[in-house]
C-alpha positions as CSV (number, residue, x, y, z in Angstrom):
1,M,16.4,-16.8,-12.7
2,T,17.4,-16.3,-9.1
3,E,16.1,-17.4,-5.8
4,Q,17.0,-16.4,-2.3
5,K,18.4,-19.4,-0.5
6,S,18.7,-20.2,3.1
7,S,22.1,-21.3,4.5
8,P,22.6,-24.1,7.0
9,D,23.2,-21.7,9.8
10,Q,20.3,-19.5,8.7
11,P,17.2,-21.7,8.3
12,L,14.4,-20.4,6.1
13,D,12.0,-18.2,8.1
14,R,8.6,-19.0,6.5
15,D,7.0,-16.4,8.9
16,W,9.4,-13.5,8.0
17,W,6.5,-11.4,6.7
18,R,4.8,-11.2,10.1
19,G,5.9,-7.9,11.5
20,A,8.2,-7.2,8.5
21,V,8.8,-3.6,7.2
22,I,8.3,-3.3,3.4
23,Y,9.6,-0.3,1.5
24,Q,7.3,0.6,-1.5
25,I,9.1,1.7,-4.7
26,Y,7.1,3.4,-7.4
27,P,9.4,2.5,-10.4
28,R,8.6,5.5,-12.6
29,S,9.8,7.9,-9.8
30,F,12.7,6.2,-7.9
31,Q,15.8,6.5,-10.1
32,D,16.2,7.1,-13.8
33,H,19.3,5.3,-15.2
34,N,19.0,5.8,-18.9
35,G,18.2,9.5,-18.9
36,D,14.7,9.5,-20.4
37,G,13.0,11.2,-17.4
38,V,11.3,8.0,-16.2
39,G,12.6,5.7,-13.5
40,D,13.7,2.2,-14.4
41,L,14.8,-1.2,-12.9
42,V,18.5,-0.5,-13.3
43,G,18.0,2.7,-11.4
44,I,16.3,0.9,-8.6
45,T,19.1,-1.6,-8.5
46,E,21.6,1.2,-8.2
47,R,19.8,2.6,-5.1
48,L,19.2,-0.7,-3.2
49,D,22.1,0.0,-0.8
50,Y,20.2,3.1,0.4
51,V,17.1,1.0,1.0
52,A,18.9,-1.8,2.7
53,D,20.7,0.7,5.0
54,L,17.3,2.0,6.2
55,G,16.9,-1.4,7.9
56,V,13.8,-2.6,6.1
57,D,13.1,-6.3,5.4
58,A,11.7,-6.1,1.8
59,I,10.8,-3.9,-1.1
60,W,7.5,-3.8,-2.9
61,L,7.7,-2.8,-6.6
62,S,4.7,-1.2,-8.2
63,P,3.9,-2.5,-11.7
64,F,6.7,-2.7,-14.2
65,F,4.9,-5.0,-16.7
66,T,4.2,-4.3,-20.4
67,S,1.5,-1.7,-20.5
68,P,0.1,1.1,-22.7
69,M,0.4,3.2,-19.5
70,K,-3.1,4.6,-19.5
71,D,-3.0,4.0,-15.7
72,F,0.8,4.0,-15.5
73,G,1.3,0.2,-15.3
74,Y,-1.9,-0.8,-13.5
75,D,-3.3,-1.6,-17.0
76,V,-1.3,-4.7,-17.9
77,S,-1.1,-6.0,-21.5
78,N,1.5,-8.7,-20.8
79,Y,1.9,-10.2,-17.3
80,R,5.2,-12.0,-18.2
81,D,7.4,-9.3,-19.4
82,V,8.9,-5.9,-18.4
83,D,7.8,-2.8,-20.2
84,P,10.7,-1.4,-22.3
85,I,10.3,1.9,-20.4
86,F,11.5,0.1,-17.3
87,G,14.0,-2.3,-18.9
88,T,14.2,-6.0,-19.5
89,L,13.6,-9.3,-17.8
90,G,17.4,-9.5,-17.4
91,D,17.3,-6.2,-15.6
92,F,14.7,-7.6,-13.2
93,D,16.7,-10.7,-12.6
94,R,19.8,-8.6,-11.7
95,L,17.6,-6.5,-9.4
96,I,16.4,-9.6,-7.6
97,E,20.0,-10.9,-7.2
98,K,21.2,-7.5,-5.8
99,A,18.3,-7.3,-3.4
100,H,18.8,-10.8,-2.1
101,S,22.5,-10.2,-1.6
102,R,21.6,-7.2,0.6
103,G,19.1,-9.3,2.6
104,L,16.0,-7.7,1.0
105,K,13.0,-9.7,0.0
106,V,11.2,-8.6,-3.3
107,I,7.5,-8.3,-3.5
108,I,5.9,-7.4,-6.8
109,D,2.5,-6.0,-7.7
110,Q,-0.1,-8.3,-9.3
111,V,-3.0,-6.5,-11.0
112,I,-5.3,-9.3,-11.9
113,S,-8.8,-8.0,-11.3
114,H,-8.6,-6.4,-14.7
115,T,-6.2,-6.1,-17.7
116,S,-5.5,-3.5,-20.3
117,D,-7.8,-3.5,-23.3
118,K,-4.6,-4.1,-25.3
119,H,-4.1,-7.5,-23.7
120,P,-4.4,-10.3,-26.2
121,W,-7.1,-11.9,-24.0
122,F,-9.4,-8.9,-24.4
123,A,-8.6,-8.4,-28.1
124,E,-9.9,-12.0,-28.7
125,S,-12.8,-11.8,-26.2
126,R,-14.3,-8.7,-27.8
127,Q,-14.4,-10.1,-31.4
128,N,-17.6,-12.0,-31.0
129,R,-19.7,-14.0,-28.6
130,S,-18.4,-17.4,-29.7
131,N,-14.6,-17.2,-29.6
132,P,-12.6,-19.4,-27.1
133,R,-12.3,-16.4,-24.7
134,H,-15.7,-14.9,-25.2
135,D,-16.5,-15.2,-21.5
136,W,-13.0,-14.3,-20.0
137,Y,-14.4,-10.8,-19.2
138,V,-17.6,-9.6,-17.7
139,W,-20.0,-8.9,-20.6
140,A,-23.7,-8.1,-20.4
141,D,-26.6,-7.2,-22.6
142,P,-28.1,-3.7,-22.4
143,R,-31.4,-3.0,-20.8
144,P,-34.3,-2.8,-23.3
145,D,-33.7,1.0,-23.6
146,G,-30.1,0.5,-24.4
147,T,-28.7,1.7,-21.1
148,P,-26.2,-0.3,-19.0
149,P,-27.4,-3.4,-17.2
150,N,-27.2,-1.9,-13.7
151,N,-26.2,1.1,-11.7
152,W,-22.6,0.1,-11.0
153,L,-20.1,2.9,-11.0
154,S,-16.4,3.2,-11.9
155,I,-14.0,4.5,-9.3
156,F,-12.6,6.8,-12.0
157,G,-16.0,8.3,-12.7
158,G,-19.2,7.5,-14.5
159,S,-20.7,4.2,-15.3
160,A,-18.7,1.0,-14.7
161,W,-20.0,-0.3,-18.1
162,N,-18.7,0.6,-21.6
163,W,-20.4,-0.3,-24.8
164,D,-18.6,-2.4,-27.3
165,S,-19.9,-2.3,-30.9
166,R,-18.2,-5.5,-32.0
167,R,-20.3,-7.7,-29.6
168,M,-23.1,-5.2,-29.1
169,Q,-22.7,-5.7,-25.4
170,Y,-21.4,-3.8,-22.4
171,Y,-18.2,-4.8,-20.6
172,L,-17.4,-4.1,-17.0
173,H,-14.6,-1.8,-16.0
174,N,-14.3,-0.8,-12.3
175,F,-11.6,1.7,-13.3
176,L,-10.8,3.2,-16.7
177,T,-12.7,2.1,-19.8
178,S,-9.3,0.8,-21.0
179,Q,-9.2,-1.6,-18.0
180,P,-11.8,-4.3,-18.6
181,D,-12.6,-6.6,-15.7
182,L,-11.7,-10.3,-15.9
183,N,-14.5,-12.8,-15.3
184,F,-13.2,-14.8,-12.3
185,H,-16.3,-17.1,-12.4
186,N,-14.6,-18.7,-15.3
187,P,-12.0,-21.4,-14.1
188,D,-9.9,-20.8,-17.2
189,V,-9.3,-17.2,-16.1
190,Q,-8.3,-18.3,-12.7
191,D,-5.9,-20.9,-14.2
192,A,-4.4,-18.3,-16.5
193,V,-3.7,-15.6,-13.9
194,L,-2.3,-18.2,-11.5
195,A,0.0,-19.5,-14.2
196,D,1.3,-15.9,-14.8
197,M,2.0,-15.6,-11.0
198,R,3.9,-18.9,-11.1
199,F,6.1,-17.4,-13.8
200,W,7.3,-14.8,-11.3
201,L,7.6,-17.2,-8.4
202,E,9.9,-19.3,-10.6
203,R,12.0,-16.1,-11.2
204,G,12.6,-15.8,-7.4
205,V,10.1,-13.2,-6.2
206,D,9.3,-13.4,-2.5
207,G,5.7,-12.5,-2.7
208,F,2.9,-10.5,-4.2
209,R,1.0,-7.3,-3.4
210,L,-2.4,-7.9,-4.8
211,D,-4.0,-4.8,-6.2
212,T,-7.8,-4.4,-5.6
213,V,-7.9,-7.9,-4.1
214,N,-11.6,-7.7,-3.3
215,F,-12.6,-6.8,-6.8
216,Y,-12.1,-10.2,-8.4
217,F,-15.7,-11.3,-8.4
218,C,-19.0,-9.6,-9.1
219,S,-22.5,-11.0,-8.7
220,L,-23.5,-13.4,-11.4
221,G,-26.9,-11.9,-11.4
222,L,-25.5,-8.4,-11.9
223,E,-28.0,-6.9,-9.4
224,S,-27.8,-3.1,-8.9
225,N,-26.1,-1.9,-5.7
226,P,-28.3,-0.5,-2.9
227,V,-28.0,3.1,-1.9
228,V,-25.8,3.8,1.2
229,K,-27.8,5.0,4.2
230,P,-26.8,8.6,5.2
231,E,-25.6,7.3,8.6
232,D,-23.3,4.7,7.0
233,F,-21.8,7.1,4.4
234,N,-18.0,6.9,4.4
235,A,-16.0,8.5,1.5
236,S,-12.8,6.4,2.0
237,T,-12.6,4.4,-1.2
238,A,-13.1,7.4,-3.5
239,P,-12.9,11.2,-2.9
240,A,-16.0,12.9,-1.7
241,V,-16.6,14.6,-5.1
242,N,-17.0,11.1,-6.6
243,P,-20.5,9.6,-6.3
244,Y,-18.9,6.1,-6.1
245,D,-19.4,5.9,-2.3
246,F,-23.1,6.7,-2.6
247,Q,-23.6,3.0,-3.2
248,E,-23.1,0.0,-0.9
249,H,-20.9,-2.2,-3.1
250,V,-22.3,-5.6,-2.2
251,D,-22.8,-6.9,-5.7
252,D,-19.8,-5.6,-7.7
253,K,-17.0,-6.5,-5.2
254,S,-16.2,-8.2,-1.9
255,R,-18.1,-11.3,-3.0
256,P,-18.0,-14.5,-1.0
257,E,-16.9,-16.4,-4.1
258,N,-13.5,-14.6,-3.7
259,L,-12.6,-16.7,-0.6
260,T,-12.4,-19.9,-2.7
261,F,-10.1,-18.3,-5.2
262,L,-7.9,-16.9,-2.5
263,K,-7.4,-20.4,-1.2
264,R,-6.3,-21.5,-4.7
265,L,-3.9,-18.5,-4.8
266,R,-2.5,-19.4,-1.3
267,A,-2.0,-23.0,-2.3
268,L,0.1,-21.9,-5.2
269,V,2.2,-19.5,-3.1
270,D,2.7,-22.2,-0.5
271,E,4.4,-24.4,-3.1
272,Y,7.3,-22.0,-2.7
273,P,8.3,-21.9,1.0
274,G,8.8,-18.5,2.5
275,R,6.7,-16.5,0.0
276,T,4.0,-14.2,1.0
277,T,0.9,-12.2,-0.1
278,V,-0.4,-8.8,0.9
279,G,-3.8,-7.6,-0.4
280,E,-5.2,-4.2,-0.9
281,I,-8.8,-3.9,0.3
282,G,-10.9,-1.0,-0.8
283,D,-14.4,-1.1,0.8
284,S,-15.9,1.9,2.5
285,Q,-18.4,0.0,4.6
286,H,-16.8,-3.3,5.3
287,Q,-13.0,-2.9,5.2
288,L,-12.1,-4.6,8.5
289,E,-14.7,-7.3,8.0
290,V,-13.2,-8.2,4.6
291,M,-9.7,-8.0,5.9
292,A,-10.6,-10.4,8.7
293,Q,-12.2,-12.9,6.2
294,Y,-9.2,-12.7,3.8
295,T,-6.4,-13.1,6.3
296,S,-7.9,-15.6,8.8
297,G,-7.4,-19.3,8.9
298,N,-3.9,-19.5,7.4
299,D,-5.3,-20.6,4.0
300,K,-5.9,-17.3,2.2
301,L,-3.9,-14.1,2.2
302,H,-1.0,-13.7,4.7
303,M,-1.9,-10.1,5.3
304,A,-3.9,-7.2,4.0
305,Y,-4.2,-3.5,4.3
306,T,-7.2,-1.2,4.3
307,F,-7.7,2.5,4.0
308,D,-8.3,3.1,7.8
309,Y,-4.9,4.8,8.1
310,L,-4.5,5.9,4.5
311,G,-7.4,8.3,5.1
312,G,-9.3,9.4,8.1
313,S,-8.2,12.1,10.6
314,F,-5.0,12.5,12.6
315,D,-6.9,11.8,15.8
316,A,-6.1,9.6,18.7
317,G,-9.7,8.4,19.0
318,H,-9.8,7.4,15.3
319,F,-6.6,5.4,15.7
320,R,-7.7,3.7,18.9
321,K,-11.0,2.7,17.4
322,A,-9.3,1.3,14.3
323,I,-6.8,-0.7,16.5
324,D,-9.6,-2.0,18.7
325,L,-11.8,-3.0,15.8
326,T,-9.0,-4.8,14.1
327,E,-8.3,-6.8,17.3
328,K,-12.0,-7.6,17.7
329,D,-12.9,-8.4,14.1
330,A,-9.7,-10.1,13.0
331,P,-8.1,-11.7,16.0
332,D,-6.3,-14.3,13.9
333,G,-5.8,-12.1,10.9
334,W,-2.8,-9.9,10.1
335,I,-2.9,-6.3,9.0
336,C,-0.3,-4.5,7.0
337,L,-0.1,-0.9,8.2
338,A,0.6,2.1,6.0
339,F,0.2,5.8,6.3
340,S,1.2,6.8,2.8
341,N,1.4,5.1,-0.6
342,H,1.1,5.8,-4.3
343,D,-2.7,6.3,-4.2
344,V,-3.2,8.9,-1.4
345,V,-2.0,12.3,-0.3
346,R,1.3,11.9,1.6
347,H,0.5,11.8,5.3
348,V,2.7,14.7,6.4
349,S,0.5,16.9,4.2
350,R,-2.8,15.1,4.7
351,W,-2.6,15.2,8.5
352,L,-0.7,18.4,9.2
353,S,-1.2,21.5,7.1
354,H,0.9,23.7,9.3
355,G,3.2,23.6,12.3
356,D,6.3,21.5,12.9
357,R,6.1,18.8,10.2
358,E,9.4,17.3,11.1
359,A,8.3,16.7,14.7
360,S,5.0,15.2,13.5
361,G,6.9,13.1,11.0
362,K,9.0,11.6,13.8
363,L,5.9,11.0,15.8
364,T,4.0,9.2,13.0
365,A,7.1,7.1,12.3
366,S,7.3,6.0,15.9
367,M,3.6,5.2,15.9
368,L,3.6,3.3,12.7
369,L,6.7,1.2,13.7
370,T,5.3,0.3,17.1
371,M,1.7,-0.6,16.2
372,R,0.8,-4.3,15.7
373,G,1.1,-5.6,12.1
374,S,3.5,-5.5,9.2
375,V,4.4,-2.1,7.8
376,C,4.6,-0.5,4.4
377,L,6.8,2.6,4.0
378,Y,6.4,4.6,0.9
379,Q,9.5,6.0,-0.9
380,G,10.3,9.4,0.5
381,E,8.3,9.0,3.6
382,E,11.5,8.6,5.5
383,L,12.5,12.0,4.2
384,G,9.3,13.7,5.1
385,L,8.4,14.5,1.5
386,T,5.2,16.5,1.3
387,E,2.4,16.3,-1.3
388,A,3.5,18.2,-4.4
389,E,1.3,21.1,-5.5
390,L,1.0,20.7,-9.3
391,S,-0.8,22.8,-11.9
392,F,-3.5,21.2,-14.1
393,E,-1.0,21.4,-17.0
394,D,1.4,19.1,-15.1
395,L,-1.2,16.4,-14.4
396,V,-1.0,13.0,-16.1
397,D,-3.2,11.0,-13.8
398,P,-6.6,10.4,-15.5
399,Y,-8.2,10.3,-12.0
400,G,-7.1,13.8,-11.2
401,I,-7.9,15.2,-14.6
402,E,-11.5,13.8,-14.4
403,F,-12.2,15.4,-11.0
404,W,-10.1,18.5,-11.1
405,P,-10.0,20.9,-9.2
406,Q,-11.8,19.5,-6.2
407,F,-9.7,16.3,-6.4
408,K,-6.2,16.6,-7.8
409,G,-5.6,12.9,-8.3
410,R,-2.5,10.9,-7.4
411,D,0.3,12.8,-9.2
412,G,1.2,14.8,-6.1
413,C,2.4,11.7,-4.2
414,R,4.1,10.2,-7.2
415,T,6.7,12.9,-8.1
416,P,10.3,11.7,-8.4
417,M,12.5,10.8,-5.5
418,V,15.2,13.3,-4.6
419,W,18.8,12.2,-3.8
420,Q,21.1,15.3,-3.9
421,S,19.9,18.8,-2.9
422,S,21.9,20.7,-5.5
423,A,21.8,18.2,-8.4
424,H,19.7,18.6,-11.5
425,L,16.2,17.2,-10.7
426,G,17.5,16.2,-7.3
427,G,19.7,13.5,-8.8
428,F,16.7,11.6,-10.1
429,S,17.5,11.9,-13.8
430,T,19.9,13.6,-16.3
431,A,16.9,14.3,-18.6
432,P,15.9,17.9,-19.3
433,R,12.7,17.2,-17.4
434,A,11.2,14.3,-15.5
435,W,7.8,12.7,-16.2
436,L,6.5,14.8,-13.3
437,P,8.0,17.9,-11.8
438,V,10.4,17.7,-8.9
439,P,9.1,20.1,-6.2
440,G,11.7,22.7,-5.1
441,D,10.9,22.1,-1.4
442,H,11.7,18.4,-1.7
443,L,15.3,19.3,-2.5
444,L,15.7,20.7,1.0
445,K,14.8,17.2,2.3
446,A,17.3,15.3,0.2
447,P,19.3,12.5,1.8
448,D,22.6,14.2,1.3
449,L,21.4,17.0,3.6
450,Q,19.7,14.8,6.1
451,E,22.8,12.6,6.5
452,K,24.6,15.6,7.9
453,R,22.1,16.1,10.7
454,N,22.0,13.6,13.5
455,D,18.5,14.7,14.5
456,S,17.1,14.4,10.9
457,L,13.9,12.5,10.1
458,L,16.0,10.0,8.0
459,H,18.2,9.2,11.0
460,H,15.0,8.8,13.1
461,Y,13.6,6.3,10.7
462,R,16.8,4.3,10.7
463,A,17.1,4.3,14.5
464,T,13.4,3.4,15.0
465,L,13.7,0.5,12.5
466,K,16.7,-0.8,14.3
467,F,14.9,-0.4,17.7
468,R,11.9,-2.3,16.3
469,K,14.1,-5.3,15.3
470,D,15.7,-5.4,18.7
471,H,12.3,-5.9,20.5
472,K,10.2,-9.0,19.6
473,A,7.2,-7.4,21.3
474,L,7.1,-4.8,18.6
475,I,7.3,-7.3,15.7
476,K,4.9,-10.1,16.6
477,G,3.6,-9.1,20.0
478,T,0.0,-8.5,21.1
479,I,-1.5,-5.0,21.4
480,R,-3.8,-3.6,24.0
481,T,-5.0,0.1,24.0
482,L,-5.2,2.0,27.2
483,D,-7.3,5.0,28.4
484,A,-5.5,8.3,28.0
485,P,-6.3,12.0,27.8
486,A,-7.8,13.4,24.7
487,G,-5.4,13.6,21.9
488,V,-3.1,10.8,23.2
489,L,-2.8,7.3,21.8
490,M,-1.5,4.8,24.3
491,F,-1.0,1.1,24.1
492,V,1.0,-1.9,25.4
493,R,2.8,-4.4,23.2
494,E,3.7,-7.8,24.8
495,A,5.6,-10.9,23.7
496,G,7.8,-13.4,25.4
497,G,7.7,-11.8,28.8
498,E,8.5,-8.3,27.4
499,A,6.0,-5.5,27.7
500,I,6.5,-2.1,26.1
501,L,4.3,0.9,26.8
502,C,3.9,3.4,24.0
503,A,2.2,6.8,24.4
504,F,1.9,9.4,21.7
505,N,0.7,13.0,21.9
506,M,-1.0,13.7,18.6
507,T,-1.7,17.3,19.4
508,E,0.2,20.6,19.1
509,S,0.0,21.2,22.9
510,P,1.8,19.6,25.8
511,V,-0.2,16.9,27.6
512,I,0.2,15.2,31.1
513,V,-0.6,11.5,30.9
514,P,-1.3,9.6,34.1
515,L,0.1,6.1,34.1
516,P,-2.4,3.3,34.8
517,D,-2.6,2.2,38.4
518,G,0.2,0.0,39.4
519,V,2.2,0.4,36.2
520,V,5.8,1.3,36.5
521,V,8.0,2.0,33.4
522,R,11.6,2.6,32.6
523,A,13.4,4.1,29.7
524,I,14.8,1.7,27.1
525,D,16.7,4.1,24.8
526,A,13.9,4.4,22.3
527,P,14.5,6.9,19.5
528,G,12.7,10.2,20.1
529,S,11.2,9.1,23.4
530,V,10.9,11.5,26.3
531,P,12.7,10.4,29.5
532,A,11.1,7.9,31.9
533,P,8.7,9.5,34.3
534,V,9.8,10.4,37.8
535,G,6.4,9.7,39.3
536,D,3.2,8.3,38.0
537,R,2.7,10.5,35.0
538,L,4.2,11.2,31.6
539,D,4.9,14.7,30.4
540,L,4.5,14.7,26.7
541,P,5.4,17.8,24.6
542,A,3.6,18.6,21.4
543,F,4.0,15.7,19.0
544,G,6.0,14.0,21.6
545,G,6.1,10.3,22.6
546,F,7.3,7.9,25.2
547,I,8.3,4.3,24.5
548,G,9.4,2.4,27.6
549,A,9.5,-1.0,29.3
550,V,6.7,-2.0,31.7
551,V,8.3,-3.3,34.9
552,G,5.3,-3.4,37.2
């Protein structure tokens, strides 16, 4: 077991997570060490120097636990061991040690709203209605006509209830039928999952990313969800072709009982100074409200992210509204910002289907790294990797297979990382083929090519990350949006007597931006910024931005 220690001249920063930049690694697709076509923990360890050189503060590892891999690790059958496809506990300990030696914190996924149906807990629970774990999962009798107990839907399609012939009851699954939901109303379940989390805290992890953190509790009465009013419809939790968002999910998730459990979870984490939590909140109608509840008061989650920036349009009005609502609804909460991750279309493809993707990639990097909050970067984002176009025969994601062709699932953002442009499979693996194809156009964005270009997107990310660390206002400062012409997002960050004005032209045409009355700015050598204005206006080119110090 290893644990990151603080030295006498470097006191432990318990607040390191506030404003931190976290690099998400999807283990299956980062680096394959043993040549089987699937990434592993040893491969990740071998590439940590690259991650540290970016200038990030931490890594987040998507699940690597024992699993039948029906949902590629998000269906856990043993919370305390590493799946053989990824390596061993010893490999994980060496990864932690290497990361800490390079100044990187390590955050790991915790998928505790549900388990795999192969988990021993479920194997026991489904045997009968009287065994010691009979109520560890959400079981319910059918209606008199044999149909499910209510109208709840699975995000992966169809009813959220599956019939089990052993118990002659339905069990709840918000995702795949092979992912039964735990019953968090049972204190023994809470004790068990917290004990499993303690196992990893003892091994030295620096925090947890909590998958589907608002799904832990459902209503004890199992009431049916109401229908969403047309004016409130928002297809952000699930794709538009999925009827999941036709319901207002007030009874199957985001329950008030969750707040008490999150306090228990926080109390556990606080036993280990300097550890942190970041929650994933999926709730189409109430995302910011839930985020505010879960991160306020310093006794629940440290931070959380919603899908406000993982979906939506690339529009200055949308961004300003999201920033203003966050500041209004969660004044003492803390958001973790992300534009891409393993669940959504990569943002360079989602937001720009044509035009100069490298310019827009630099702009979105500057925006993300100057907005208020902590930040998650998804592997390959710093290279400008696009969403892979895969054939149906290449798909392995059950979500995409279910809703093909209108929704192609998550495989397109999970293809292997590329490292060398001319190497087999981009240097990801020596296997004849990888678990997902390596797109040919990704090879043209490999790090070995971008290292040679001083104006590359990779260098822009490194420079912007360094710039962020050099300015306290960008890490923990306040944010205040300003009026600007259509298509321009403008705000001021302030902390400790420093004020930084940021203006971003999110359009493909040049824009003139008048400065607010009485505001004078000067250049501060921000990466990719246009020069300081000569008069009282900024001249922003297409996908251009300005970052400067406010001096009056």
